[in-house]
FIKOL-605152 format. One line per 3 residues: number of its first residue (from 1); their letters; for each residue x, y, z of N, C-alpha, C, O, CB. Coordinates in steps of 0.001 Angstrom, whole numbers. Glycine has a CB too. Layout:
NUM	A	X/Y/Z/X/Y/Z/X/Y/Z/X/Y/Z/X/Y/Z | ...
//
This chain:
1	XXX	95121/154576/46970/95250/153425/47804/94159/153402/48858/93800/154417/49454/96608/153393/48441 | 93658/152215/49055/92623/152063/50061/93242/151615/51383/94186/150825/51409/91554/151058/49592 | 92706/152121/52449/93182/151694/53761/92422/150435/54168/91198/150362/54054/93002/152826/54825
4	XXX	93168/149458/54639/92526/148232/55086/92116/148386/56535/92842/148942/57360/93458/147017/54906 | 90940/147880/56815/90467/147929/58199/91022/146723/58943/90577/145598/58717/88904/147956/58266 | 91953/146939/59795/92513/145864/60611/92035/146060/62034/92021/147176/62555/94075/145840/60540
7	XXX	91643/144962/62653/91199/145109/64043/92387/145499/64914/93517/145081/64659/90546/143793/64564 | 92133/146282/65918/93237/146681/66799/93768/145469/67568/93009/144568/67926/92776/147786/67788 | 95055/145459/67812/95696/144368/68534/95304/144473/70006/95474/145509/70648/97251/144407/68359
10	XXX	94770/143352/70517/94350/143355/71915/95353/142562/72736/95751/141460/72358/92923/142768/72072 | 95740/143107/73813/96611/142386/74733/95732/141551/75656/94704/142014/76150/97521/143369/75550 | 96153/140327/75874/95376/139479/76767/95587/139933/78206/96651/140427/78579/95767/137990/76599
13	XXX	94558/139752/78980/94625/140164/80381/95516/139204/81148/95443/137993/80940/93212/140219/81014 | 96328/139707/82002/97212/138881/82820/96425/138302/83989/95515/138937/84522/98427/139703/83329 | 96786/137115/84367/96134/136460/85495/96957/136751/86741/98179/136598/86743/95986/134917/85258
16	XXX	96294/137161/87769/97004/137483/89004/97298/136217/89798/96735/135154/89539/96188/138467/89856 | 98177/136355/90754/98570/135238/91623/97355/134683/92374/97216/133469/92524/99659/135691/92627 | 96485/135568/92840/95307/135127/93591/94337/134367/92701/93697/133419/93155/94601/136323/94226
19	XXX	94219/134765/91448/93334/134047/90526/93878/132644/90228/93110/131689/90107/93168/134844/89213 | 95202/132527/90111/95818/131215/89876/95570/130302/91066/95225/129133/90891/97336/131358/89618 | 95742/130825/92274/95487/130010/93471/94024/129571/93535/93733/128434/93907/95858/130796/94746
22	XXX	93101/130469/93172/91679/130122/93193/91386/129024/92175/90575/128138/92444/90811/131367/92905 | 92029/129067/91014/91828/128036/89999/92358/126683/90494/91740/125648/90245/92526/128436/88678 | 93504/126691/91198/94058/125447/91726/93138/124837/92774/92974/123618/92817/95443/125692/92322
25	XXX	92540/125664/93614/91642/125173/94650/90426/124524/94002/89967/123481/94468/91212/126319/95598 | 89905/125111/92953/88744/124545/92265/89121/123222/91618/88325/122283/91638/88198/125527/91206 | 90324/123124/91039/90753/121905/90362/91064/120786/91356/90989/119613/90989/91976/122189/89500
28	XXX	91404/121109/92582/91819/120105/93566/90683/119690/94497/90937/119244/95616/92976/120635/94388 | 89451/119827/94058/88335/119415/94907/88362/117912/95109/88791/117164/94231/86990/119849/94296 | 87907/117483/96257/87867/116055/96567/86704/115396/95828/85699/116040/95529/87738/115829/98095
31	XXX	86856/114099/95538/85748/113396/94874/84567/113236/95836/84738/113337/97051/86214/112006/94356 | 83392/112990/95304/82209/112801/96171/82389/111617/97123/83233/110747/96907/80946/112587/95313 | 81589/111607/98163/81694/110572/99200/81433/109178/98641/82043/108210/99094/80715/110862/100334
34	XXX	80545/109062/97675/80235/107755/97089/81456/107182/96368/81719/105982/96444/79046/107870/96113 | 82191/108034/95678/83402/107594/94979/84458/107167/95992/85127/106154/95791/83953/108718/94065 | 84617/107920/97071/85577/107548/98124/85230/106182/98714/86100/105330/98894/85599/108619/99242
37	XXX	83947/105990/99011/83496/104724/99586/83777/103578/98620/84260/102525/99036/81990/104786/99927 | 83479/103770/97334/83710/102733/96334/85191/102397/96240/85549/101222/96160/83180/103177/94969 | 86061/103408/96248/87512/103159/96156/88029/102417/97384/88871/101529/97253/88274/104484/95992
40	XXX	87542/102763/98569/87965/102056/99782/87474/100611/99763/88209/99699/100142/87442/102777/101038 | 86239/100403/99324/85685/99055/99240/86471/98220/98231/86764/97051/98481/84194/99104/98852 | 86812/98821/97092/87566/98119/96055/88956/97735/96567/89428/96631/96298/87684/98993/94787
43	XXX	89606/98623/97293/90921/98326/97865/90826/97215/98900/91662/96312/98919/91529/99583/98499 | 89818/97272/99759/89647/96259/100794/89369/94892/100163/89919/93884/100605/88504/96654/101750 | 88525/94856/99142/88202/93606/98462/89436/93036/97766/89676/91829/97808/87070/93825/97447
46	XXX	90207/93898/97132/91425/93457/96458/92434/92880/97454/93041/91841/97196/92054/94621/95687 | 92608/93553/98581/93537/93060/99605/93072/91718/100171/93891/90829/100400/93678/94089/100740 | 91778/91566/100396/91241/90319/100932/91447/89167/99955/91869/88081/100352/89755/90474/101255
49	XXX	91151/89399/98682/91315/88356/97672/92779/87965/97534/93093/86778/97451/90763/88823/96320 | 93688/88950/97507/95107/88610/97373/95620/87867/98607/96500/87016/98484/95938/89879/97142 | 95091/88170/99789/95492/87440/101000/95021/85997/100947/95768/85084/101302/94933/88126/102254
52	XXX	93790/85785/100508/93257/84425/100417/94017/83623/99364/94348/82460/99595/91753/84454/100083 | 94295/84230/98214/95037/83526/97170/96488/83263/97589/97098/82298/97127/95007/84332/95870 | 97031/84094/98441/98387/83887/98931/98508/82649/99796/99582/82054/99883/98842/85087/99706
55	XXX	97421/82256/100436/97430/81046/101263/97608/79806/100392/98314/78871/100771/96126/80939/102085 | 96969/79800/99227/96990/78633/98361/98109/78668/97322/98256/77715/96556/95673/78505/97670 | 98889/79727/97277/99969/79843/96297/101106/78893/96666/101309/78602/97845/100485/81305/96217
58	XXX	101846/78409/95677/102989/77555/95989/104009/78339/96816/104269/79516/96567/103640/77011/94690 | 104565/77661/97786/105456/78340/98715/106861/78570/98163/107465/79614/98406/105545/77554/99978 | 107382/77585/97415/108756/77714/96940/108822/77297/95476/108399/76201/95109/109726/76858/97800
61	XXX	109351/78174/94658/109551/77863/93247/111021/78110/92950/111525/79221/93115/108614/78726/92311 | 111701/77054/92509/113133/77199/92236/113355/77763/90849/112446/77761/90018/113855/75853/92379 | 114551/78241/90600/114868/78780/89281/114824/77673/88226/114541/77947/87060/116252/79456/89292
64	XXX	115101/76430/88620/115046/75311/87674/113613/75048/87217/113383/74708/86057/115637/74042/88308 | 112644/75205/88130/111254/75001/87752/110773/76083/86800/109923/75829/85947/110372/74965/88985 | 111309/77280/86941/110889/78378/86076/111634/78384/84738/111015/78532/83685/111100/79701/86786
67	XXX	112959/78223/84779/113788/78415/83589/114332/77135/82980/114894/77174/81886/114920/79298/83922 | 114184/76017/83644/114751/74762/83166/116049/74453/83901/116632/75321/84550/114995/74820/81650 | 116487/73212/83790/117678/72765/84509/118954/73164/83761/118919/73494/82576/117637/71242/84711
70	XXX	120076/73127/84477/121375/73485/83915/122193/72219/83722/122404/71456/84665/122125/74495/84830 | 122648/72002/82505/123449/70820/82190/124809/70946/82853/125400/72025/82823/123603/70640/80657 | 125332/69865/83459/126624/69960/84147/127765/70132/83142/127711/69626/82022/126865/68708/85014
73	XXX	128792/70856/83572/129969/71047/82718/130871/69826/82844/131034/69264/83927/130744/72350/83103 | 131447/69430/81731/132364/68285/81760/131616/66964/81810/130477/66870/81353/133301/68389/82955 | 132254/65949/82363/131681/64597/82440/130819/64474/83693/130931/65278/84619/132804/63515/82443
76	XXX	129958/63455/83708/129123/63202/84878/129245/61758/85299/129691/60913/84523/127660/63552/84595 | 128852/61475/86524/128898/60116/87057/127499/59523/87018/126520/60247/87198/129464/60099/88503 | 127385/58207/86784/126097/57532/86762/125515/57473/85361/126151/57874/84386/125130/58224/87690
79	XXX	124285/56961/85281/123640/56784/83985/123201/58112/83367/123386/58335/82171/122444/55867/84126 | 122623/58986/84183/122103/60254/83683/122847/61418/84332/123309/61307/85467/120587/60365/83952 | 122963/62523/83619/123578/63712/84240/122624/64327/85249/121415/64105/85188/123967/64761/83165
82	XXX	123172/65102/86181/122363/65795/87185/122480/67298/86978/123512/67806/86540/122804/65406/88622 | 121407/67990/87300/121365/69451/87168/122422/70060/88083/122600/69623/89220/119944/70009/87514 | 123123/71078/87574/124164/71743/88371/123575/72529/89535/124246/72724/90548/124988/72676/87488
85	XXX	122330/72983/89405/121730/73808/90459/121009/72994/91528/121239/73187/92722/120766/74785/89849 | 120128/72077/91093/119290/71393/92089/119635/69915/92268/119170/69300/93228/117840/71516/91697 | 120428/69331/91385/120862/67954/91535/119881/66909/91014/120112/65717/91217/121129/67690/92952
88	XXX	118803/67304/90355/117825/66347/89834/118379/65669/88577/119079/66293/87780/116475/67056/89522 | 118051/64372/88410/118492/63649/87216/117824/64214/85974/116623/64481/85966/118187/62149/87345 | 118625/64393/84916/118098/64891/83643/117916/63709/82708/118895/63150/82212/119047/65965/83010
91	XXX	116677/63325/82464/116397/62163/81628/116053/62550/80200/115997/61681/79330/115268/61359/82222 | 115822/63828/79936/115442/64271/78605/116016/65654/78349/116229/66427/79283/113909/64278/78443 | 116263/65963/77094/116763/67305/76780/115660/68358/76920/115947/69555/76944/117342/67338/75357
94	XXX	114399/67917/77013/113284/68858/77213/113361/69504/78582/112788/70576/78780/111932/68144/77048 | 114046/68893/79532/114154/69419/80891/115190/70530/80986/115233/71241/81989/114505/68303/81860 | 116016/70692/79974/117060/71705/80007/116497/73080/79693/115537/73222/78936/118169/71357/79026
97	XXX	117113/74081/80289/116716/75463/80011/117467/75983/78799/118296/75287/78213/116975/76368/81234 | 117164/77208/78440/117807/77807/77261/119062/78583/77625/119638/79254/76768/116834/78727/76542 | 119495/78507/78871/120676/79272/79288/121935/78649/78751/123029/79155/79001/120753/79367/80805
//
């Protein structure tokens, strides 16, 4: 019988607590100053644009405008039914919501 040459089993070296802390410090380095400046500028520009657009945004949007009107339960008075939520006359079934 021939003996097979097997490499000896090597145990991996253990990492000490101080080495782990040193690795964390290296991984947690701050980004360069140019990147910080760019991120602050981008945030400031985004906030300014959203503030300006907020001035021109519609102030009040009702649930009827978003989802459609609600047909009244039972009978109604007058020629056309009125929405149960906002009271607007419903002249077409296209104005009704899917609720």
